[in-house]
C-alpha positions as CSV (number, residue, x, y, z in Angstrom):
1,X,103.6,130.9,115.2
2,X,105.3,127.7,114.0
3,X,105.9,127.2,110.3
4,X,105.8,123.9,108.6
5,X,107.9,123.1,105.6
6,X,106.6,120.3,103.3
7,X,109.2,118.6,101.2
8,X,107.6,116.4,98.6
9,X,108.8,112.8,98.2
10,X,108.8,111.1,94.8
11,X,107.8,107.5,95.0
12,X,109.1,105.2,92.3
13,X,107.7,101.7,92.0
14,X,109.9,99.0,90.6
15,X,108.9,95.5,89.8
16,X,111.3,92.6,90.2
17,X,110.5,89.2,88.9
18,X,112.6,86.4,90.3
19,X,112.5,82.8,89.2
20,X,113.3,80.2,91.9
21,X,113.3,76.9,90.0
22,X,110.1,77.0,88.1
23,X,108.3,79.2,90.6
24,X,108.0,82.8,89.6
25,X,107.9,85.3,92.5
26,X,106.9,88.8,91.7
27,X,108.0,91.5,94.0
28,X,106.9,95.1,93.8
29,X,109.3,97.4,95.6
30,X,108.4,101.0,96.3
31,X,111.5,103.2,96.5
32,X,111.2,106.6,98.1
33,X,113.6,108.9,96.3
34,X,113.5,111.6,99.0
35,X,112.1,111.1,102.5
36,X,112.0,113.6,105.3
37,X,112.4,111.9,108.7
38,X,110.2,114.5,110.5
39,X,107.4,113.9,108.1
40,X,107.7,110.1,108.5
41,X,107.5,110.4,112.3
42,X,104.4,112.5,112.2
43,X,102.8,110.5,109.5
44,X,103.5,107.1,111.0
45,X,101.0,107.3,113.8
46,X,98.3,108.7,111.5
47,X,99.0,106.0,108.9
48,X,98.8,103.2,111.6
49,X,95.4,104.5,112.7
50,X,94.2,105.0,109.2
51,X,94.8,101.3,108.4
52,X,91.7,100.2,110.3
53,X,89.7,103.4,110.5
54,X,90.5,105.0,113.9
55,X,92.6,102.0,115.0
56,X,91.2,102.0,118.5
57,X,89.1,98.9,118.3
58,X,91.2,96.5,116.1
59,X,92.3,93.5,118.1
60,X,93.1,91.2,115.2
61,X,90.1,88.9,115.9
62,X,87.4,88.9,113.2
63,X,84.4,86.9,112.1
64,X,84.2,85.5,108.5
65,X,81.2,86.9,106.6
66,X,81.9,85.7,103.1
67,X,84.7,84.4,100.9
68,X,84.8,86.7,97.9
69,X,87.4,84.6,95.9
70,X,90.5,82.5,96.6
71,X,92.5,85.4,98.2
72,X,89.8,87.8,99.4
73,X,87.4,87.5,102.3
74,X,84.8,89.8,104.0
75,X,85.0,89.9,107.8
76,X,83.4,91.7,110.6
77,X,85.9,93.5,112.9
78,X,84.8,95.7,115.7
79,X,81.3,96.1,114.4
80,X,82.2,97.0,110.9
81,X,82.6,95.0,107.7
82,X,86.1,94.9,106.1
83,X,87.3,93.3,102.9
84,X,90.6,91.5,103.5
85,X,93.1,90.7,100.8
86,X,95.3,87.8,101.9
87,X,99.0,89.0,101.8
88,X,101.6,87.2,99.9
89,X,99.5,85.0,97.7
90,X,97.7,85.2,94.4
91,X,94.9,82.8,93.4
92,X,93.5,82.7,89.8
93,X,90.8,85.3,89.2
94,X,87.1,84.6,89.4
95,X,85.6,87.9,90.4
96,X,87.7,90.6,88.8
97,X,85.6,92.9,86.5
98,X,86.3,92.6,82.8
99,X,88.5,89.5,83.4
100,X,87.7,86.0,82.4
101,X,87.6,83.3,85.0
102,X,91.1,81.9,85.1
103,X,92.2,78.3,85.3
104,X,91.8,76.8,88.8
105,X,90.0,80.0,90.0
106,X,86.7,78.4,91.0
107,X,88.6,75.6,92.7
108,X,90.8,78.1,94.6
109,X,87.6,80.0,95.7
110,X,86.0,76.7,96.9
111,X,89.1,75.7,98.8
112,X,89.3,79.0,100.6
113,X,85.6,78.7,101.4
114,X,86.3,75.2,102.9
115,X,89.0,76.8,105.2
116,X,87.0,79.9,106.2
117,X,83.4,78.9,107.0
118,X,80.9,81.7,107.5
119,X,80.9,82.6,111.2
120,X,84.4,81.3,111.8
121,X,86.7,83.3,114.1
122,X,90.0,84.3,112.5
123,X,93.0,86.3,113.7
124,X,94.3,88.8,111.2
125,X,98.0,89.4,111.4
126,X,99.1,92.7,109.8
127,X,102.3,93.6,108.1
128,X,103.9,97.0,107.4
129,X,101.4,98.4,104.9
130,X,97.8,98.1,106.2
131,X,95.7,98.6,103.1
132,X,96.0,98.2,99.3
133,X,95.2,100.7,96.6
134,X,91.6,99.4,96.6
135,X,91.1,100.1,100.3
136,X,91.2,96.5,101.3
137,X,92.7,95.5,104.6
138,X,95.8,93.5,104.0
139,X,96.4,90.5,106.3
140,X,97.7,87.1,107.1
141,X,94.7,85.1,108.2
142,X,94.8,82.4,110.9
143,X,91.8,80.3,111.9
144,X,91.2,80.5,115.7
145,X,90.7,77.1,117.1
146,X,88.7,75.9,120.2
147,X,91.6,76.7,122.5
148,X,91.6,80.3,121.3
149,X,95.0,80.0,119.6
150,X,95.9,80.4,116.0
151,X,95.2,77.2,114.1
152,X,95.5,76.9,110.3
153,X,97.6,79.7,108.6
154,X,95.2,80.2,105.7
155,X,97.5,82.1,103.3
156,X,100.2,79.3,103.6
157,X,97.7,76.4,103.4
158,X,96.3,77.8,100.1
159,X,99.8,77.9,98.6
160,X,100.8,74.5,100.0
161,X,97.8,72.8,98.5
162,X,98.4,74.3,95.0
163,X,95.6,76.8,94.9
164,X,97.8,80.0,94.7
165,X,101.2,81.3,93.6
166,X,103.3,83.5,95.9
167,X,103.0,87.2,95.3
168,X,105.3,89.5,97.2
169,X,104.6,93.2,97.3
170,X,107.2,95.0,99.4
171,X,107.3,95.9,102.2
172,X,104.7,93.2,103.2
173,X,107.1,90.3,102.9
174,X,107.2,88.7,106.4
175,X,106.3,85.2,105.1
176,X,107.6,85.6,101.5
177,X,110.2,82.8,101.8
178,X,107.6,80.4,103.4
179,X,105.2,81.0,100.6
180,X,107.9,80.5,97.9
181,X,109.0,77.3,99.6
182,X,105.4,76.0,99.8
183,X,104.9,76.8,96.1
184,X,108.0,74.9,95.2
185,X,106.7,71.8,97.1
186,X,103.3,72.1,95.6
187,X,104.8,72.4,92.1
188,X,107.1,69.4,92.6
189,X,104.1,67.4,93.9
190,X,102.0,68.5,90.8
191,X,99.2,69.8,93.1
192,X,96.3,72.0,92.0
193,X,97.0,74.7,89.5
194,X,100.5,73.4,89.0
195,X,99.0,70.3,87.3
196,X,95.9,71.9,85.8
197,X,97.1,75.2,84.4
198,X,100.0,75.9,82.0
199,X,102.2,78.8,83.0
């Protein structure tokens, strides 16, 4: 009989706030104090499958069902409904319980709705962590055009047009620099929330 030794890991979150010009980028880094390689190898396959249920039928293509707010959308993937939180961006709140509607929140929601029409096909690109603490699928969303290729990169477009600030939560940071650059351009051009809302 084989015995299994479980060595606990302590996970310590650390928040880093970086100011690049007038753009504030918040990064949440999770640091594992002790990690056992064997546990990671065994857990990695299970974690990958857990990100989308069983993982067997996720091909990245989804159909938009509803825009919840500026950075959250409901989609149908493989016959089931998933709530997707757009990675790397943060739009002002409109739907958070016990929170007032924030400046430029309704406008951000309307803009995201204009990009993601109900019934539109999108490709959801994943990063290292597949779900957030609320169980939402985390993704970079690309509108699929008529030629079946990725069209508009929705996350980036929302930031470029001044409807969101960049929000980096490590390790999901593939496009963090792109989002920070887009936010700087939007701020310099005094677009959207940069003109309407005081920091």
